C-alpha positions in Angstrom: 78.0 120.4 99.2 79.6 119.5 95.5 81.2 123.4 95.1 85.1 122.7 95.9 85.8 122.9 98.9 87.8 126.7 100.9 88.3 127.6 104.1 86.9 130.9 103.2 84.4 133.0 105.2 81.6 132.9 103.2 82.7 128.6 102.4 82.5 127.8 106.5 78.9 129.7 106.9 77.4 127.9 104.1 78.5 124.9 105.1 77.4 125.8 108.5 74.3 126.7 107.0 73.3 124.1 105.0 73.9 121.7 108.0 71.2 124.0 109.6 68.9 123.6 107.5 69.6 119.4 106.7 68.3 119.3 110.7 65.7 121.3 110.3 64.9 119.3 107.2 65.8 116.0 109.1 62.6 116.8 111.9 60.3 115.7 108.9 60.8 112.4 108.8 60.0 112.5 105.4 61.4 109.7 102.5 62.5 113.2 100.5 63.7 114.5 103.5 65.9 111.0 104.2 66.7 110.5 100.5 67.8 114.3 100.5 70.5 114.0 103.2 71.7 110.4 101.8 72.3 112.3 98.2 73.7 115.3 100.8 76.4 113.0 102.1 76.8 111.4 98.6 77.8 114.7 97.1 79.5 115.9 99.7 83.9 117.2 98.6 84.6 118.0 102.3 84.4 116.1 106.2 82.5 118.8 107.5 79.6 118.1 104.9 80.2 114.1 105.4 80.2 113.7 108.8 77.4 116.1 109.1 75.1 114.3 106.7 76.6 111.1 108.7 75.7 112.8 112.3 71.6 113.7 111.0 71.5 110.1 109.6 73.3 108.1 112.2 70.2 109.0 114.6 67.5 108.8 112.4 65.2 105.3 111.6 65.3 105.1 108.5 66.2 103.2 105.4 69.9 105.6 104.3 71.1 105.3 107.8 72.5 101.7 107.3 73.7 102.7 104.2 75.5 105.7 105.2 77.0 104.1 108.0 78.6 101.5 106.0 79.7 104.1 103.0 81.6 106.0 105.7 82.8 102.7 107.4 84.2 101.6 103.9 85.9 104.4 102.6 87.2 105.6 106.4 87.8 102.2 108.4 91.6 101.5 106.6 92.4 105.5 105.6 95.8 106.3 107.3 94.5 109.0 109.0 93.0 106.1 111.6 90.8 109.2 113.8 89.0 109.6 111.2 86.7 106.9 111.7 86.6 108.0 115.3 83.4 110.4 113.8 81.8 106.9 113.0 82.4 105.0 115.9 80.8 108.6 118.5 77.7 109.3 115.8 76.6 105.6 116.3 77.6 105.5 120.6 74.7 108.7 120.8 72.0 107.0 118.6 68.9 106.9 120.7 67.3 104.7 118.3 65.9 101.6 119.8 66.2 102.5 124.0 68.8 101.9 126.5 69.2 97.9 125.8 69.4 98.7 121.8 71.8 101.4 122.9 73.9 99.2 124.5 73.8 96.5 122.6 75.2 99.2 120.0 77.8 100.4 122.6 79.2 96.9 123.0 78.8 96.4 119.0 81.1 98.8 118.6 83.9 98.3 120.7 84.0 94.5 119.0 84.1 96.6 115.7 88.6 96.2 114.6 89.1 99.4 114.6 88.2 100.3 117.9 91.1 98.8 120.6 90.4 99.6 124.6 93.6 100.8 125.2 93.5 103.6 122.3 92.4 106.8 124.5 91.3 108.3 121.6 89.2 105.2 120.0 88.0 105.0 124.2 86.9 108.7 123.6 85.2 108.4 120.2 82.6 105.9 122.0 82.2 107.3 125.3 82.8 111.0 125.4 80.4 112.9 123.3 77.7 110.7 125.8 78.3 113.4 128.5 76.5 115.3 126.2 73.5 112.2 125.3 72.1 112.0 129.2 69.4 109.9 127.5 71.9 107.5 126.3 74.1 107.4 129.2 72.2 108.0 132.2 70.0 104.5 131.6 70.7 100.8 133.9 72.3 98.7 130.8 74.5 101.9 129.7 75.6 102.6 133.1 76.5 98.6 133.9 78.7 98.8 130.6 80.1 101.7 132.1 81.8 100.7 134.6 83.0 97.3 132.7 84.8 99.7 130.5 86.2 101.7 133.4 87.6 99.1 135.2 89.3 97.9 131.9 90.9 100.8 131.0 92.2 102.1 134.5 94.4 98.8 134.5 95.9 100.9 131.2 95.7 103.8 131.6 93.9 105.8 134.1 94.2 109.0 133.7 92.0 107.9 131.0 89.9 105.8 133.5 89.8 109.2 136.0 88.2 110.9 132.8 84.9 108.5 132.1 84.6 108.8 135.4 84.5 112.4 135.7 81.1 111.3 133.5 79.1 110.3 137.0 80.2 113.2 138.9 76.8 115.1 139.6 74.9 111.6 139.9 73.8 112.8 142.9 71.2 114.6 140.7 69.8 111.9 138.9 66.5 110.0 139.6 66.3 107.7 142.5 66.8 104.6 140.7 69.3 105.8 137.9 71.0 107.3 141.3 72.0 103.9 142.5 73.1 103.2 139.6 75.2 105.7 138.9 76.8 105.1 142.8 77.8 101.3 142.4 79.9 102.4 138.7 81.4 104.8 141.2 81.8 102.1 143.9 83.3 99.3 141.6 85.6 101.2 140.2 86.7 102.1 144.2 86.5 98.9 145.6 88.7 97.4 142.2 91.2 95.3 143.4 94.2 97.3 141.4 92.3 100.3 141.6 94.3 103.6 140.4 94.9 106.6 142.6 94.1 108.6 139.7 90.3 106.4 139.1 90.2 106.3 143.5 90.4 109.5 143.8 87.5 110.8 141.2 85.8 107.9 142.8 85.9 108.5 145.9 85.4 112.1 145.8 81.7 112.1 143.8 81.2 109.6 146.4 81.9 111.7 149.3 80.5 115.3 147.9 
């Protein structure tokens, strides 16, 4: 990763292969593997390598996890490109360490961060949108309840974004019985909220009617 960054086919392929190999290395779960991942992060000269190592360590219960998150935050929290820190938000949001209670606490902590603003669509998406690819984190009572809170708050200022978040629950009938009811409550809650937008209301009502 310390080689000068070049956007050429061979270099792009090399970085992709490197990330794939590091992913396999992570599955070993050894201290040496974790140290190698962190060393890769520290030596990275481009965002692909840096963000890749960050993502792997962020979902790994190891000593280097806190270090790499702190390093990325310190480098990019106040960066002139405010969207770079979104990667930091996302890799933590989809983290599965600690189960459902820990996931909710992590999400709440992220939304309380100085760089997060509920009225900034990019920040809301950074925390919530990727959860559609991590059902083990999203489809838990604790996280679904927090999603409901977030949707209701977002809908007050950004109906389109609130509707987009509600679409994450369109397949709620396919969930196990208990979680099905939790997801249904989120949809119903959004629909019944005083002042529910037309956008959010349409998505919620269609999902509940299907």
